[in-house]
C-alpha positions as CSV (number, residue, x, y, z in Angstrom):
1,M,162.3,-34.0,-13.7
2,R,158.8,-34.4,-13.8
3,R,159.4,-38.2,-12.9
4,V,161.1,-37.2,-9.7
5,S,158.4,-34.7,-8.8
6,L,155.4,-37.3,-9.1
7,Q,157.1,-39.9,-7.3
8,H,157.8,-37.5,-4.3
9,Q,154.3,-36.4,-4.4
10,T,152.9,-39.9,-4.4
11,V,155.2,-40.8,-1.4
12,F,153.9,-38.0,0.4
13,I,150.4,-38.8,-0.1
14,L,151.3,-42.3,0.9
15,A,153.0,-41.3,4.0
16,V,149.9,-39.2,5.1
17,A,147.5,-42.3,4.6
18,Q,150.1,-44.4,6.5
19,A,149.9,-42.0,9.4
20,L,146.2,-42.1,9.6
21,A,146.3,-46.1,9.1
22,N,148.8,-46.4,11.9
23,S,146.7,-44.2,13.9
24,C,144.1,-46.8,13.8
25,M,146.5,-49.6,14.6
26,S,148.1,-47.8,17.6
27,I,144.5,-47.0,19.0
28,F,143.8,-50.9,19.1
29,G,147.5,-51.6,20.2
30,T,146.7,-49.5,23.3
31,I,143.5,-50.4,24.4
32,S,142.4,-53.7,22.9
33,A,144.0,-55.8,25.3
34,L,142.2,-53.8,28.0
35,T,139.0,-53.6,26.4
36,G,139.3,-57.5,25.9
37,K,140.1,-57.9,29.6
38,M,137.1,-55.7,30.6
39,L,134.5,-57.6,28.5
40,A,135.7,-61.1,28.6
41,A,134.5,-63.5,31.3
42,D,138.1,-65.1,31.5
43,P,141.0,-62.4,31.5
44,H,143.3,-65.0,29.8
45,L,141.1,-64.3,26.9
46,A,142.0,-60.5,26.9
47,T,144.4,-60.8,23.7
48,L,142.1,-63.0,21.8
49,P,140.4,-60.1,20.0
50,L,143.7,-58.7,19.0
51,G,144.9,-62.2,18.0
52,L,141.9,-62.3,15.6
53,Q,142.7,-58.8,14.1
54,F,146.0,-60.6,13.0
55,I,144.6,-63.6,11.9
56,L,142.1,-61.9,9.6
57,T,145.2,-59.8,8.4
58,M,147.0,-63.2,7.7
59,A,143.6,-64.5,5.7
60,A,142.8,-61.5,3.6
61,T,146.3,-60.4,2.6
62,I,146.5,-62.6,-0.6
63,P,142.9,-61.7,-1.7
64,A,143.7,-58.0,-0.9
65,S,147.2,-58.7,-3.2
66,Q,145.1,-60.1,-5.8
67,L,142.3,-57.2,-6.0
68,M,145.3,-54.6,-6.3
69,R,146.6,-56.6,-8.9
70,H,143.5,-56.2,-11.1
71,L,141.9,-53.1,-9.7
72,G,145.1,-51.1,-8.8
73,R,146.4,-49.7,-5.5
74,R,143.9,-46.7,-5.4
75,R,140.5,-48.8,-5.6
76,A,141.8,-51.3,-3.2
77,F,142.9,-48.7,-0.7
78,F,139.4,-47.4,-0.6
79,I,138.1,-50.7,-0.1
80,G,140.3,-51.3,2.8
81,A,139.3,-47.7,4.3
82,A,135.7,-48.4,4.0
83,I,136.6,-52.0,6.2
84,G,138.2,-50.0,8.6
85,M,135.3,-47.7,9.1
86,L,133.1,-50.8,9.5
87,G,135.6,-52.5,12.1
88,G,135.5,-49.1,14.3
89,G,131.8,-49.1,14.2
90,I,131.4,-52.4,15.4
91,G,134.1,-51.6,18.2
92,M,131.8,-48.8,19.3
93,A,128.7,-51.2,19.3
94,A,130.6,-53.9,21.3
95,T,131.7,-51.4,23.8
96,Y,128.1,-50.0,24.1
97,L,126.7,-53.5,24.5
98,G,129.1,-55.1,26.6
99,S,129.5,-57.9,24.1
100,F,132.9,-59.6,24.1
101,A,132.0,-61.8,21.2
102,L,131.0,-58.8,18.9
103,F,134.4,-57.1,20.2
104,C,136.0,-60.2,18.6
105,V,134.2,-59.5,15.2
106,G,135.1,-55.7,15.6
107,N,138.9,-56.8,15.6
108,A,138.5,-59.4,12.9
109,V,137.1,-56.9,10.5
110,M,139.4,-54.2,11.4
111,G,142.3,-57.3,10.6
112,A,140.8,-57.5,7.0
113,S,141.1,-53.7,6.7
114,N,144.7,-53.7,7.6
115,A,145.6,-56.1,5.1
116,F,145.0,-53.7,2.3
117,L,146.5,-50.6,4.2
118,L,149.5,-52.4,4.8
119,H,150.4,-52.4,1.2
120,F,151.5,-48.5,1.3
121,R,154.9,-49.2,1.8
122,F,154.7,-51.5,-1.5
123,A,153.0,-48.8,-3.3
124,A,155.7,-46.5,-2.5
125,A,158.4,-49.1,-3.4
126,E,156.8,-49.3,-7.0
127,A,156.4,-45.5,-7.5
128,A,160.0,-44.9,-6.9
129,D,163.1,-45.7,-9.0
130,D,165.7,-48.0,-8.0
131,A,168.0,-45.1,-5.9
132,F,164.9,-43.6,-4.2
133,R,163.2,-47.1,-3.1
134,P,164.5,-47.8,0.1
135,K,164.2,-44.1,1.3
136,A,160.5,-44.2,-0.2
137,I,159.6,-47.1,1.8
138,S,161.0,-45.4,5.0
139,L,159.6,-42.3,4.5
140,V,155.9,-43.9,4.0
141,L,156.7,-45.7,7.0
142,A,157.9,-42.4,8.8
143,G,154.2,-41.5,8.7
144,G,153.9,-43.6,11.7
145,V,155.6,-41.0,13.7
146,V,152.5,-38.6,13.6
147,A,150.6,-42.0,14.8
148,A,152.9,-42.4,17.7
149,V,151.3,-39.1,19.1
150,I,147.8,-39.0,17.4
151,G,147.0,-43.0,18.2
152,P,147.6,-43.5,21.9
153,S,146.4,-39.7,22.7
154,L,142.9,-40.6,20.9
155,A,142.9,-43.7,22.6
156,S,143.1,-42.0,26.0
157,I,140.9,-38.9,25.3
158,G,138.3,-41.6,23.9
159,T,138.3,-43.7,27.0
160,D,135.8,-41.8,28.9
161,L,134.2,-40.0,26.0
162,F,130.9,-41.8,26.3
163,A,131.1,-42.7,30.0
164,P,129.9,-44.9,31.4
165,Y,130.9,-46.7,28.0
166,T,134.5,-47.1,28.4
167,F,136.6,-46.9,25.2
168,M,133.7,-46.4,22.9
169,G,135.0,-43.2,22.0
170,S,138.3,-44.8,21.1
171,Y,136.8,-46.9,18.6
172,L,134.8,-43.7,17.1
173,F,138.1,-42.3,16.3
174,V,139.2,-45.4,14.3
175,A,136.1,-45.0,12.1
176,L,136.8,-41.2,11.5
177,L,140.3,-41.7,10.5
178,C,139.7,-44.5,8.2
179,L,136.9,-41.8,6.6
180,A,140.0,-39.2,6.6
181,M,141.7,-41.7,4.1
182,Y,139.3,-41.0,1.2
183,P,140.5,-37.3,0.6
184,V,143.9,-37.9,1.1
185,L,144.2,-40.9,-1.2
186,W,142.1,-39.2,-3.7
187,P,144.5,-37.4,-5.7
188,I,147.0,-40.3,-5.6
189,H,148.8,-41.4,-8.9
190,A,148.2,-44.9,-9.0
191,P,147.9,-46.2,-12.9
192,P,146.0,-49.2,-13.5
193,P,148.7,-52.4,-13.4
194,A,150.5,-52.7,-16.6
195,A,149.7,-55.9,-18.8
196,A,153.2,-57.5,-18.3
197,D,152.8,-57.0,-14.3
198,I,149.7,-59.2,-14.7
199,A,150.5,-61.5,-17.7
200,G,154.1,-61.6,-17.6
201,P,156.5,-64.7,-17.0
202,Q,156.2,-66.1,-13.5
203,R,158.4,-68.7,-11.5
204,P,156.7,-71.1,-9.1
205,L,156.3,-69.7,-5.8
206,T,158.4,-72.6,-4.3
207,E,161.2,-71.5,-6.6
208,I,161.2,-67.8,-5.4
209,A,160.7,-69.0,-1.6
210,R,164.2,-71.1,-1.7
211,Q,166.3,-68.2,-2.2
212,P,168.2,-67.6,0.7
213,V,167.8,-63.9,0.2
214,F,163.9,-64.4,0.4
215,I,164.3,-66.5,3.4
216,A,166.4,-64.1,5.2
217,A,163.9,-61.1,4.5
218,L,160.8,-63.4,5.2
219,L,162.1,-64.4,8.8
220,A,163.6,-61.1,9.9
221,A,160.2,-59.4,9.1
222,T,158.2,-62.3,10.3
223,F,160.0,-62.9,13.6
224,G,160.7,-59.0,14.0
225,Y,157.1,-58.3,13.7
226,G,155.6,-61.0,15.7
227,T,158.2,-60.5,18.6
228,M,157.2,-56.9,18.6
229,S,153.6,-57.7,18.8
230,F,153.9,-60.3,21.5
231,V,155.8,-57.9,23.8
232,M,153.5,-54.7,22.9
233,T,150.3,-56.6,23.3
234,A,151.3,-57.9,26.6
235,T,152.9,-54.2,28.0
236,P,149.4,-52.7,28.9
237,L,148.3,-55.7,30.8
238,A,151.6,-55.8,32.7
239,M,151.9,-52.1,33.5
240,V,147.9,-52.0,34.5
241,A,148.6,-55.3,36.9
242,C,151.5,-53.0,38.2
243,G,149.4,-50.3,39.3
244,F,150.0,-47.6,36.6
245,P,147.1,-45.7,35.2
246,I,146.0,-45.6,31.7
247,G,147.6,-42.2,31.0
248,S,151.0,-44.0,31.9
249,V,150.4,-46.9,29.4
250,A,149.7,-44.4,26.7
251,H,152.8,-42.8,27.3
252,V,154.8,-45.9,27.1
253,I,153.0,-47.0,24.0
254,S,153.1,-43.6,22.3
255,W,157.1,-43.6,22.7
256,H,157.2,-47.1,21.5
257,I,155.4,-46.1,18.4
258,L,157.7,-43.3,18.0
259,G,160.4,-45.6,18.3
260,M,159.0,-47.9,15.6
261,F,158.8,-45.1,12.9
262,A,160.6,-42.1,13.6
263,P,164.0,-43.8,12.4
264,S,162.1,-44.2,9.0
265,F,163.6,-40.9,8.3
266,V,167.1,-42.2,7.9
267,T,166.7,-46.0,7.6
268,G,166.7,-45.9,4.1
269,H,169.9,-43.8,4.0
270,L,171.3,-46.5,6.5
271,I,170.4,-49.4,3.9
272,R,172.1,-48.0,1.4
273,R,175.5,-46.9,3.4
274,F,175.7,-50.0,5.3
275,G,173.6,-52.6,3.5
276,D,170.4,-54.5,4.2
277,R,172.5,-57.1,6.2
278,N,174.0,-54.7,8.8
279,V,170.8,-53.1,9.3
280,L,168.8,-56.2,10.0
281,L,171.5,-57.3,12.7
282,A,171.3,-54.0,14.2
283,G,167.4,-54.6,14.6
284,A,168.2,-57.6,16.3
285,A,170.7,-56.1,18.7
286,C,167.7,-53.4,19.7
287,Y,165.5,-56.4,20.7
288,G,168.4,-57.7,22.9
289,G,168.4,-54.4,24.7
290,T,164.8,-54.8,24.9
291,I,165.1,-58.1,26.7
292,V,167.9,-56.7,28.9
293,F,165.6,-53.7,30.1
294,G,162.6,-55.7,30.3
295,L,164.0,-58.0,32.9
296,L,165.6,-54.9,35.1
297,G,162.1,-54.5,36.8
298,V,158.8,-53.2,36.4
299,D,159.6,-49.5,36.9
300,I,158.3,-47.1,34.4
301,Q,161.6,-46.2,32.9
302,N,162.4,-50.0,32.1
303,F,159.0,-50.5,30.4
304,W,159.7,-47.0,28.5
305,L,163.3,-48.0,27.3
306,A,162.4,-51.6,26.8
307,L,159.5,-50.6,24.4
308,V,161.6,-47.8,22.7
309,L,164.3,-50.2,21.6
310,L,161.5,-52.6,20.9
311,G,160.3,-50.1,18.2
312,L,163.4,-49.1,17.1
313,G,164.4,-52.9,16.2
314,W,160.9,-53.4,14.6
315,N,161.8,-50.4,12.2
316,F,165.3,-51.8,11.2
317,L,163.9,-55.4,10.7
318,F,160.6,-54.5,9.1
319,V,162.0,-51.8,6.5
320,G,165.0,-53.9,6.0
321,G,163.1,-57.0,5.3
322,T,160.7,-55.0,3.1
323,A,163.5,-53.4,0.9
324,L,165.3,-57.2,0.7
325,L,162.2,-58.7,-0.3
326,T,161.9,-56.2,-3.4
327,K,165.1,-58.1,-4.6
328,C,163.4,-61.3,-4.9
329,Y,160.8,-61.0,-7.4
330,R,160.1,-60.0,-11.1
331,P,157.2,-57.4,-11.6
332,S,154.6,-60.1,-12.6
333,E,155.5,-62.1,-9.4
334,R,154.8,-59.1,-7.3
335,A,151.1,-59.6,-6.2
336,K,151.9,-63.2,-4.9
337,V,154.8,-62.8,-3.5
338,Q,153.9,-59.8,-1.5
339,G,150.6,-61.5,-0.5
340,F,152.7,-64.9,0.5
341,N,155.1,-62.7,2.6
342,D,152.3,-60.9,4.4
343,C,150.4,-63.9,5.1
344,L,153.3,-65.4,6.6
345,I,154.1,-62.5,8.8
346,F,150.6,-62.2,9.9
347,T,150.1,-65.6,10.9
348,G,153.1,-65.4,13.1
349,V,151.9,-62.1,14.4
350,A,148.5,-63.6,15.1
351,L,149.9,-66.6,17.2
352,C,152.3,-64.1,19.2
353,S,149.2,-61.8,20.1
354,L,147.3,-64.9,21.2
355,T,149.9,-66.2,23.2
356,A,150.9,-62.9,24.9
357,G,148.0,-62.4,27.0
358,I,147.9,-66.0,28.1
359,I,151.7,-66.0,29.1
360,E,151.4,-62.7,31.0
361,Q,148.4,-63.4,32.9
362,S,149.7,-66.9,33.8
363,W,153.3,-66.5,34.3
364,G,153.9,-62.6,34.6
365,W,156.0,-60.1,32.5
366,D,159.3,-61.6,33.1
367,S,158.2,-64.9,31.2
368,V,157.1,-62.5,28.1
369,V,160.4,-61.0,28.0
370,W,162.4,-64.4,28.4
371,A,160.1,-65.7,25.3
372,A,161.3,-62.8,23.0
373,L,164.8,-64.3,23.1
374,V,164.0,-67.1,21.0
375,P,162.8,-65.3,18.1
376,T,165.7,-62.9,18.4
377,L,168.3,-65.7,18.1
378,V,166.1,-67.0,14.7
379,I,166.6,-63.5,13.3
380,L,170.4,-63.4,14.1
381,V,170.8,-66.8,12.3
382,A,168.6,-66.2,9.4
383,V,170.2,-63.0,8.4
384,A,173.5,-63.9,9.1
385,W,173.2,-67.0,6.7
386,G,171.0,-65.4,4.2
387,A,171.1,-61.6,3.9
388,P,173.7,-60.5,1.3
389,G,176.7,-58.4,2.5
390,R,177.2,-54.7,1.2
391,Q,178.7,-55.6,-1.9
392,K,176.6,-58.4,-2.8
393,A,173.6,-56.5,-2.4
394,R,174.6,-53.8,-4.8
395,S,175.3,-56.4,-7.5
396,A,172.2,-58.6,-6.7
397,T,169.5,-59.4,-9.4
398,V,166.5,-61.5,-9.5
């Protein structure tokens, strides 16, 4: 009974921390491209700062995983929060000084912070027993529901908080949200890693990566996250170009983030009920809906529907991919597999974010939407080939 109570308490704390972290990410997602366009000499560079953020997330994932392996989750999360405060402070300085280069640095620093904070879902998986694990991952990611309201709202409120220094207040809120993680995470029960988890037998990473289940989990999460980032990053630029005010942009992004995280309350149940494969295929189908509505026109309702479906598809693909990944490794292999997985995911996300602004500024919104078709097809093929069916998933062992 105590075990059940403890794992639920841990998951709740991680969900609150995830809400704070995702609020920071959603602030950057709402205004980073717009800030970049405001500060850059060439508007084609608008999404370069956000792309650098994901590059640093990619570069820091393996070091962050190794630090967690030796220091434990709790201490490493505190390090990530401190780096996030620094990133928010640099963002404030960049908008005050009007420096595009400094803004790129601030985004990069925030990316390093994300490499730590994105491990909340793995911490939840480790705190839960087998029956509760998919739901634990879902509930932690459900903390993003709060971020759907808080993040874009704070981005909008902070836009003119220190006028004429546009967006300076928004980056202040990033620093404050990271500071708030300290009292939230302080009581978390995260014991030091067991000796067996550090020194136990390990297979070569190449052997683990050859498993069809691993390949399906990796491609679903990588192309799922990359496609979401690609379309979401281009959306504020496209909407502003169509004459919509920042309030409308924040409204659409808010609903998009709600679509990303609100389903997390039931995604774990859906995985248990229908299996990883069917949930992942449903995520790809949602991306198909995004493409359809994205091509129907540039009315506000089409942006809204496309982005809500984009968020829903991301949830099924990311939660489903994360749950599937946990079936691919032993406890002693956890750090290197999680680090390798997130490294590849954010390599893809970085490339997508970097190209989103270039494609949108050069060829327009329709080109962005058409480009999303290719990764969607890759996801369908990978999941159909490598993800186990419902019965196989029940009996699968590493």
